[in-house]
N, C-alpha and C positions, 0 to 999 in steps of 0.2 A: 396469226392465230387469234381468234376472238375469245372473249371470256366465256361465251356461251358454249362453244365447242370444247373449251378446256375444262368446263365443269361437268361434262358428261361422266357417267359412272366410270371410275378408274380404280382398279384394284391391283395389288401386288401380292404374290405369295408371302407367307410369313418369313421366308428366308430365301437368299439367293443361292442357287445351286449351279455353279458354272458348268459342270459336266452336262447338265440338261439343256443348256442354252447356247453355249459358245459356238458350236459347230453350225447350228441352225442360223444364228445371227450372221456368221461369216458368209455362209452360202447365199443368204438373202442380199448381202452387200454386193457380192460378186454378180449375182443374177441381175441386180438393179444397175449394174455397170457404174457404180460410184467411183471405182478405181480406174476406169477406162478413160483415157484422155482423148481430146480432140485437138489436133495440132492446128486446126483452122478456126478455133473458137473465138479468137481475138482477146481472150483473157490474158493477163500477164502470166508468163510461164514460170514454173518452178520445177526443177528436175533433180533427181538423185538416181544414180545407177548403183545397184547393189554390188558390193564386192562379191564377185561370183563364187559361191561355195563349190567345193569339189563335188563332182557327180557321185563320188563314193561316200560323201559326208553325211553326217546326221547332226541335228541341232545340238550344239554344245553350249555351255553357259556364255562363252564369248560371243557366239552368234546371237544368242538371245539378248545380250547386252547391247550390241551394236544395232541390231534390228529394231529394238525398242526405241532407240534414239532416232533412227532414220524415219521410222513410222510416226513418231511424235512430231517431227518437223513437217513431214508431208501432210499428215492429217490437219495440222494447224493451218498450213498454207491453203489447203483445199477449202477449209471453212472461211478463210479470209478472202476467197474469191479468185484464187489463182488456178490456172490449169496445171494441176500438180501431178507430175509423173514420177512414180517410183518404179524403175524398170528392173525386173527380175531376170535371173538366168543362172547358168552353171558353167563351171570351168571343166574342161575335159580331163584335167589332172593326169597328165601323161604318165608320170612315173608311178603314181598310186594305182591307176587302173591297169597299167601293164603288169605290175607286180601282182595285183590281185588275180588277174586272169591267168597269168603264168602259174600261180599257185594252184588255181582250180584245175588247170590242165595237168599239173604235176600230180595232183591227187588222183587223177584219172589214169595216171601212168603214161602221159603224153608229154614229150618235150615240145615246147612251142615252135622250135626251129623245124621240127618235122612237118608242121602244118604249112610252113612257108608264110611269107608276109601276108598275102591276101587271105589265106585261111585263118590266120591268127586274128586279123582285123575283123573278119566275119564274126568270130567268137566274141570279140570285144563289143561290137555293135549289138550282138544278141544279149550280152550281159547288160549293156546299158538300157536296152528296151525293157528287160525283165526286172532289173534290180536298181538301176540308177535313179537318182533324183528323189530318194526318200525324204530328203530334207525339205523339198518343196511342200509336201503335205504337212510337215512339222512347222513350216513357216506359217501356214494357214492357222494352225492351232494357236500360234503366238498372236495372231491377229494382223499379220503383215498386210497392209493395204496396197499391194503392188498391182500393176496393170498386167494381168496374166495374158492378155492378148498380145503383149509385146515380149513375152518370154524368149530369151535367146540362149544359145549353147555355143561355146567357142569353136565347135567343130561343125556347126551348121553351114549350109551353103553360102549364106551371105557373109558370115564372119570369115569363112575360109577364103572367100574372094578378097576380103579386105586384107588378110594376111599376105596373100600373094601379091596384091597391089603395092603394099608398102615395102615389102621385101625388094621388089623390082625397083622401086624408086630409090630406096637407100643404096642398092647395089649400083645402079646407074650413076648415082651421085658420089660414088666412091666411099660410102659410109658403111658398107658391109664388105668384109674381106675374109680370106681363109689363110690361116697361119698355124704353125706349130707353137703352141704356148702351154704354159702350166695351168692346169685346171683342177678343180675338186673332182676326184674320181671315186665312184662307188664300185669296188670289185664285185660285190654281190649282184648288182644290177647291170654292171658292165657298161656304165655310161658316165659322162660328165654330169654334174649337178650344180645348181646355182648356190650362191652364198646363203640365200634364205633357207635352203634345204639342209644347211649344216648347223648342227647344234654342238656347242662347245661344252664339254663336261670335264670336271676334275676327276682324274683317274690316278690310280697307283701304278707307277711304272718302275723302271730301273734306269738310273743314270750311270753309264759306263764311260770311264776315262781310259783311253787306249793310246798307245805310242805308235806313231808312224815313223819310218826310217830307223836309223840306229846311230849311236854315238852322238857326236856333235851335230850331225845332220839328222836330228830327230825332233819331233814335236809331239806334245800330248794334246789330244782333242777329246771332247766329251759329247755323248749323244744318248738319247733315249730310244733311238731307232737304229740299233747296231747294224741291221741287215742292209741299210742304205749305203754303208761304206763301200759296198761292192760297186756302187755307181759314182764314187767320188772322182772328181777330175781336178781337184786342187785343194790346197790348204791356204786359208787366207789369214793375214795378220794386219794389224794397223801399221801404216807407213812410218809412224813415229815411234814404234815400239823397238827400243834398242835391243831387246832380247833376241829378236828374230831378224834384225837387219841383215846379218850375214847369210841368211837363208833365202831372202827374197830374190827371185830370179833363178833359183836352183831347183832341182828335182829331188824328191825323196821317195822312198819305197812305200807303196801302198800294200799292206799285208794281204796275203791270201789270194792275190789277183795276178801276180807276176808283172804288174805295171808300176811305173813311176809316174808321179804327178807333180806339177809345179807348185811352188810357194809364191803366192801373189800378195801384193799390198793393196788393201782396200779400206777406205775410211768408214765403211759400214761396221767394221769389227770394233767391239768395245774392248780395249786393252785391259780394263779393270775387271772384266767378267771372266771367271774361270782362269784358264791358262793364258788367255789373250790370243789363242789360236783356234780357228774353227775349221771343221771339215766342210767342203763345198760339194754338194750333190745337186747340180743344176736341174736335173730332170725330175727331182722328187722333193723340192723344197722351194717355197716362194722367194725367200730372201736369197737363197743360193742361186736361183734362176737369174735374179737381177745381177748378182756378182758375175755369174757366167757370161751374161751379155756384155757387161762392161769389160771383161778380160778375154772375150772371144774363146771361152773354154768349150771343150767338147761336152755334149749333153747326152749322157748315156742312159737310156731307159732300160732299167734292169728288172722291171716287173711287167708281166703281161696284163691284159685287161681283167683277169680274174684275181690279181694280187699275188701271183706266183713268180718266183725268181726265174728270169728267162734271159738268155743272151748275155749273161755276165761272164761267160767263159770259165766258170768255176764249178766245183762239185756241188754247189748249192742250187744249181739250176733245177727247176721242177718242184722245189720246196715252197710251201705256203709261206707268206711273209712272216707270220708269227713263229712258225716252225724254224724258219731261217734265222730269225732273231736269236733264238736260243743256240742254234748250231754255230752261228758265226761267233757269238760271244765265247762259246766253249773252245772253238778253234783258236781264237785270239789268246785266250787264257793258256792254252797248251803251248803257245809260243812265247809266254811270259810278256805279252803285250798289254794285258789288262792291268792298268796302274791302280785303279780304284773302282769300286762299285758302291752305289748308294741305293739301298732298297729299304722300304719303299720310297719312291720319289714321286710326289704328287705334282701333276702338271695338267695343263688344259689340252684336251685332244678333241678335234672336230669329229663328229659322228653324223652319219646320214640320218635325217629325221624320218626317213622312210624305212630303210633296212636296219637302222640302229647300229650298224657296223662303223668302225673308225674309217673315215675317208682317207684316201691316198692322194696326196699331191702328185700329179703325173703329167709329164710332157705328152701332148697329144695334138693331132691335127684337128682343128676345130674352125667353125665359122664365128666371126666376131662382128659386133657393131662398134664402129669408131665413135666413142661417145663425146669426144672433146667439144665439137660445136653444138651438139644437142644438149649437153649438160650446161654449157654456157648460157644457152637460151633459157633453160629451165631455171637456172639460178637468177637470171636477170628478171624473169617474170615475177618472182617474189620480191626482188629488190626494188623494182619500179612500181610495186603495188598492184600489178595486174591480178595477182593471186595473193590472198591474205592467208597467213598461217595463224591458226587459233588453237591454243593460246599463243600470243606473239612470241613468248620466250622460247617456244619450240623452233622458231625460224633458224636459230643458230645451229641447232642439230641438223636441220635440213641443209644449210650451207656447208657445214663441216663434211657432209656426205657428198653432196652434188658437186662441190668444188674439187673433190679429190677422187672422182670416179676413175676406175680403170676400164679399159675396153671390155665389153660385155660378151662373154661366150654364150652364143645362142643355139648351138647345135647339141643335140642329144642322140646318143647311140641307141635308139629305140625304134619301134614300129608304130606305136600309137601316138598320134599327134599330127601336126601340119608338116608334111614332108617338104624338105628344102627344095625350092623350084630351080635347081641347078642341074644341068645336063653336061656330061663330059663326053667328048668325042674321041675317036680312035687316034687322032693326031694331037692329043693334049688340048683340044678345044674346050672352052668353058662357056656355056651359054645360060644366062638367066632368063627364064620364061615367065612372062606376065600372064595374068588371068585370061586375057583375050588373045593370046598367042599360042600357036601350035608348037609343041616341043619338036626338036629335030628327030628325024627318023633315019633309019638305015643301020647297017651293020656297025657294031662297035659303040653306038651311043647308049648311054645309061644315065639314069637319074641318081643323084646323091642319095645314099641310103639313110642319112640322118633325118631326124625331125627337129622342129624348133622348140626351144625352151617354152614351157607353158606361159611364162611371164611375158613372152613376146606377144602372144595373141591377147592375153589379158591386159597388156599395156595399151591396146587399141580400144578397150571396152567402152569408154565414154562416147566414142563416135562410131565405131563399127556396129554397135548395137542399134544405132539410129539410121543405119542404111548406107553409111560411107563405104565405098567411094562414090555412090550415087548421090545426086543432089535431091534429098528427100525433104518433105514437109517437116518430119520429126527432127531432122538435123537442123533445119533452118530455125525451128521454134525452140528446141530444147537443148541445143548446144551453143555455148558451153553450159555444162550442168551447173546448178546453183551452188552446190556444196558437196564435198566429199567427206563423209563421216567414216573415219577409219582409225585403227589403233596406231599409236606412236611406234609400235614394234615393227611395222612394215612401211614406215615413212620412207626408209631408205631404198626399199625394193620396189614394191608395186607402185607407190606414189611417184617415185622418181622416174620410172619407166613410162607411166602415163603422161607425165609432164613432158618428157623428151619427145615421145612419139606424137602426142597431141599437138604440140607446138609445131612440129615438123610437118605433119600431115594436113593441119588445118590452117596453114598460112599464118602462123604466129599467134593464133587464138588459143589460149590455154584451155585445158579440158574442164576446168571448174574454176569458180570465182573464189571459193573459200575451201581451205583444207582444215576441217575441224577434227582435231586429234583427241582421242580419248585414251585412257589407260587400259590395263588388263584387269580382269576380274580375279580377285584373290580371296583366300579364305578369311574368316573373321579376324584372324591374327595378322593379316597382311602378308601371309606366305603364299608363294606361287603354287597354284594347283597342279598336282601331278598324280598319276596313278601310283607311283612308288611311295609317295608321301601319304596316300590314302585319304586325301582331302578334296578329291574331285566331286562335283555334284552333277546330277542329271536334271536339266531344266524340265524335261518331259515329266519326270516323277513329281516335281514340285507343282507343275501345272495340274497334274492329276489330283493332287492333294488339296491345293489351295486355289487353283484357277489361274488362268493366264494373267488376269488383271493384277493379282497380288504379286506375281513374279515381276511383271513389267514395272509396277510402282516401286518395288524395292530396288530394281536396277536403275531406274531413273533417279531415284533419291540418292544413289551413290555416285552419280556421274558428274564429277567435277572435271572441268576441261584439263586434259593432259595428265590427269592423276589416276592412279589405280583405284579400283572400286572393290572393297571387301564386301562379302555377302555371307549370310548364314540362313539356315532354315528358320531360325527364331525370328529373324527380321521379315521373312516372307510371311510367316504366320501373323506377325504384327500388321503387315499390310492387308492381310485378309480381314483382320479386325477393323481396319479402316474402311474397307469396302462394306463390311457389315454395318458399321456406324452410318455410312452414307445411305445404305439401303433403308435402315430403320428411320432415319430422318425424313426420307422421301415418303415412306409409308405414313408417317405421322402427318406430313404436309397434305398428302392426299386425303387422309381421314378427316382432316380439319377443313377440307375444301379449298386448299390453296390453288390459285390460278396464276397463269403468266399473263399479265395485263398488256393490252396494246400500249398503254402509257401508265406511268405511275401516278398515284393520287398527288394532289397538291401538297408540297412539303409542309405547308402551314397546318395541315390537318393531321400530320403524322406525329407519333410519339417520339420521345428522345430515343428509345430503343430502335424504332424504325429508321430514324435519320442516321443514327450511329451505324447500323449494319449496312445501310445503303452507302454511306461514305466509305466504310471499310471495304465494301465490295468494289466501289469505284477505284480505290487505291490498289486493290488486289489486281484488277485488270491491268492497270499501268505497270505494276511491279512484274507480273508474269510476262507481259509483252517485252519489257526491257530486258529481263533475264534471258528469255528464249532467243531474242535477237543476238544476244552475246553468248549463246550456247551454254548458258549456266543451268543445265538441266537439274542438278541437285538442288540448287537454291530455289529454283522455280517450284519444284515438287515439294520442297520443304515449306515454302510459303503457302501452297495450296493445302497441304496437310494441316498446318496449324490454324489457318483460317477456318477450314471446314470443321475440324474437330473442336478446337478450343473456343472459337468465337461463334460460329454459326450453330453447331450442334449443342455445345455445352451451355451457351448463353441465349442466343436469339431464339432457338427453337423452344427453350423453356419459357422465355419471356412471352413468346407469341401465344402460348397456351392461355396465359392469363388474359391477354388482350382479346383473343378470339372468344373466350368464355364470357367476356363482357357483353358480346352481341352488338347489334346495331352497326353504325358506320365504322366504328373502330375495328370491329371484327372483319369487315369487308376490306378495309385498307390494309390490315395486317395480313390477310390472305393474299393480297396482291403483292405486298413486299416479300412475304415468305416465298411465293411462287417465283417472283423476279430473281431473288437472290439464288434460289435453288437452280433456276434455269441457267444463270451465269456460271455457277459452280460446276454444274454438270458439263457445260460446254468447255470450260477451261480444263476440266479433268479428262475430257474425252480423248485427246490425243495420247494420253498416258494409260488410261484404263478404259479402252473403247467398248468392251462388252457390257459391263454393268451400267455404264452411263447411257448406252443406247437403250437398254431396257427401261431405265428410270426416266430418261428424257422423253421418250415416245409415250410412255404412260402418263407422265405429268402434263405434256403439252398436246398430245394427240397428233404431233407432227410426224412427217414422213420418216425422217432419220436424222439423228444428230450428226452423222457423217457429213451431211450436206447442209447442215444448219449454219447460220451466220455466226462467225466468231464475235464474241462480245466486244463492244466498244465503250469507251468511257462517255458518260453523258455530259461531262463538262460542268457539273453542278458544284458550287462552292461548298466545301465541307463545313458542317456545323460543329465548330470546336466546343462550344458551350454544351451542346448535347452530349458530346463525347466525354467531357469532363464529368457531367452528372452521371452518365452511365458508368464511368470508371469508379466514381465514388460509391455508387450502388453496388458494383461488383466487389469492392473492398469490404463494404458493410456485410454483404452476404457471406463472403469468404471468412471474415472474422467471427460472425455468428455461428457458422458451421463448425469452425474450429472450437469455439467456446462450448457449443453443444456436445461435441465429442469429448472435450475435457470433463464435462459434467456427467459423462456416462450415458447420455441419451442415445437411443438407437436412431439410425438415419431417417426412418420413416415415422418416428414417434412425434406426435403433435403436442405442443405445450403452449400455454397462453403466454403472451409477452407484451410489454409496453415499449413502444419506440418513441424516444424523446429527441427533440432537436432536429428532426429530419426536415420539417417544413422550412426552418430557417436556413437549411442547407440547400433548399431548392429541390428536395427529393420527394416532395409530397406525391408527385405522380408515380413514384416508384415504390410506394409503400405496398401496394398489392403484389408487385413483383417480389419484393423482399419476403413478405409473409408466405407467398407460395413456394419460393425457392428454399426457404429454411424451415418450413413446416412449423410456423408459429401462428397462433390464432389471436383474435381480438381478446383483450382482457375483459373478464366478466366482473360482476359485482363482488364476487368472493375472491378476486385476484389478490395473491400474496406474493410480493417480491422476495424470492429466496436466492437469487443469483443475479449478478449484474456485471456489465462491462461497459467501457467507453471505447468508441472506435473513432480515431482521428482520421478525418478525410479532408480533402481539399476544401478550405473555407470554414472549417470548424470541427465540432465533435458531435457524434450521435451517441445517445444513451440508450442502452438496451437492458431491460429488466425481464427476467424469466420467472415464471411460477413453476417450481419443480415439485411442489407438494403432490405426492401421490404418483409422480412421474417415474421415480426411481426407487429401488429398494435401498434405503440409506444404509442400513446395517451391512448388507452384502457388498454395496459399493465401497463403504469405508474399509471393509475387510480386504477387498481387492486392492485398493489403493495403498493400504498399509503394507501389504505383501510386496507390491511394486516398489514402495519406498525403501523397504529393507534391502531389496536386491540392489537398488541404486546406491544406497549407502555402503553396502559391501563392495561394490565396484569402485566407488570413490576411494574408499580406504585402501583397497589393493593397489590401485594405480598411484595414489600418493606415496605409498610406501616404496614402490619401485622407483619413482622419480626422486625420492629423497635419498636413495642409495647410490653413492658416487661410483661404486664398483659396477653398477648397471649403466648409469648415464654416461660414464667416461669410456666404457668399452663397447657398448651396443652401437650398431650402425645408426646414423642420424635418422634414417627413415623409420626404424623401429621405435626410437625414442619419440618421434613425432606422433606415431600411431597411439602410443600410450597417453600422450598429452591430449589427443583428440578424445580418447575414451574417458579420460578424467573430466574434461570439459562437458562432454555429453552427460556423464553421470551427475555432475553438479546441476546442469540445466534440468534434468529429470527430477532431481530432489526439489528444486525450487518450484517446478510446476506442480508436482504432486502435493507438496506442502501447502501451496496456495489453494489447491482444490480441496484438501481436507479442511482447511480453515474456513472455507466458504460454504461447506456443506451444512444443510439445515440440521438442527438438533445437536449442534456441537456443544 
């Protein structure tokens, strides 16, 4: 960029209106293919794959938070010369979509089973084409710089091939098997669900203590799920519990069933809890299932897939589980077997995050991944440094999970999803069919009805989206991905699965180099957002009101590694004010003819203010780089905020007015410094607030786009500490004079004559014009009368300031106002001192209340001192 082209007519509207500009800017970026990568470019690669949002989803505040951080990282790397890929896509969301389409059909009076599998899937694809993917357009509103040419969907042909390929490999390696195990069951959706789809809530229930057996051959057990006693196959006690030693190995009567069950000794039982005896229902409780396996107990499934009692051999068959709970309790009470009832009894109950119903632990035939060797590799990759967890203290949570994984249930009893590629033959044959193999044909052959857990296909996301199992240029260039940005809340689920499957499929190469964990967005008080609490926010509404940049800046400013991020509309409005401040500073610079020079003027020709702001800019570049390399988004954004607002806008922009108005060489060098610093600031801010910086930078420089501009680099110039000290002294002098003016009752823009003494001896002679301009004081004339003065201690000595206030203020009115303020302060002081002198108050009131009164007393005394001094210094006293 030459100075000539940069000085062409450049204008900005008086204000920034995001609604008028953001969509157009984004479409220009896409059309220019700024986000489209070339795997053959030879540039160093940088890649992030987006955590695929559900095809049913819309942009919520958590998405906006995470996407802002990913976009920030990608935009910065692009400006640094990397081939930066941010790959977008969506998850088919098996359970969510199936439930949604089922509900639509139900509203039409159609049971989806009447359509059959193929008919139902046709309706799902129809829904997807008509309504799916609304979130993709919302991502554009946020400014996501993703490569839309590489958009993927977990059910597209390429990803489906990847799923079938890895299933076949895992199966052939003995890492996928079918077994009857206990799973989370959703009676409403009639399928197993994953751990991540279970939400635990505190609910009010009932704890019922009931007696099994009779006389000496009896025990009391307690449960919140009375209906499950119909499936009990044992009572367990601790082997060292003397109270039950005589019963171990015997059988006792199980009420209402006509069965007897054994008493077994198991160290899992806590003899100090309750009665020290527990009922064992292996087919409907995870802990009981393990006891059942250890003691080879019968496992009776007494509920069908809709949650109704079935095959219990009792009169309760056919009842819903909640109806049966009440009926069984009443039947036990009628037999005097209810020993005690505790209502309400608050306990944690797992609920389906989709259907919101309580989940049912249920014994079911399912497909599983044997995670032992896979989890071992996933743990070792972090232990040996192949993958870094950031912040490092989160690694312990990762190990706690990955080192204690249970085998993963991957089958779901649904139609929408990747169908399990297993065929069963008429003679109990089982054949796993790979993507290039023909399934067996002939009478009696049928494919497994289940589909795979959505997390199975999304676990392949980092490499399946790049063409695996084919050997593609994208895969060679962009795998492993550079960083995974994700919430700590799914560290155990999605991250663990990607690690296990990536290391397995890609010959020990992990799917990403760094796992950068962030927290959850919370309300301003740190509370979790929920519809029931009424504290959720819609990022789309905030973007409508304040613009995408303001939302993004607020989110980045709250993003400390691994920590939750509070947010409020007030803070977004504050970020909009920051954008406005940046806009106005750029308009000023343009109006003053600021240019972005090919090279900066010789430092010897620059003022203290110029050298100071250039040195601060140099330090800012280094600070931002260091913080972003460490994923310290909040600190980086905070540094940019304070430099831009406090140092550049509030000080250098004001100082530059004086220097430019001097004209000549000083004006030209100031325009160059002003343009250079603004160029750097806009580039550093661009990854966080891309829209407004694009408009400002292209207007300032005449360049093509800040999206593809070079990231700022430090110039390596030694900082001028002496200039910085003189600027700091000048800033203190200005600040003290402003405070003094205010104390004298002068209006902010009111000019008064003043004499500055001692500034030359302090080395501040160069800054006298700056001081006079910033504090609105003029040169003293022949009729100057000193009517107010102050001394300002700065580094190296003291400056004397005398002001001529004659005629500047209405002395009578000002004295009256001050006397009124003094009376109020004296009344406050008297009241607080009386309270603090009263032992009945100080001895009984909470310490924090007493401290507040002390603060009020001290503030009142300070006000009295200040006002008294002002009254004494007023002319005409």
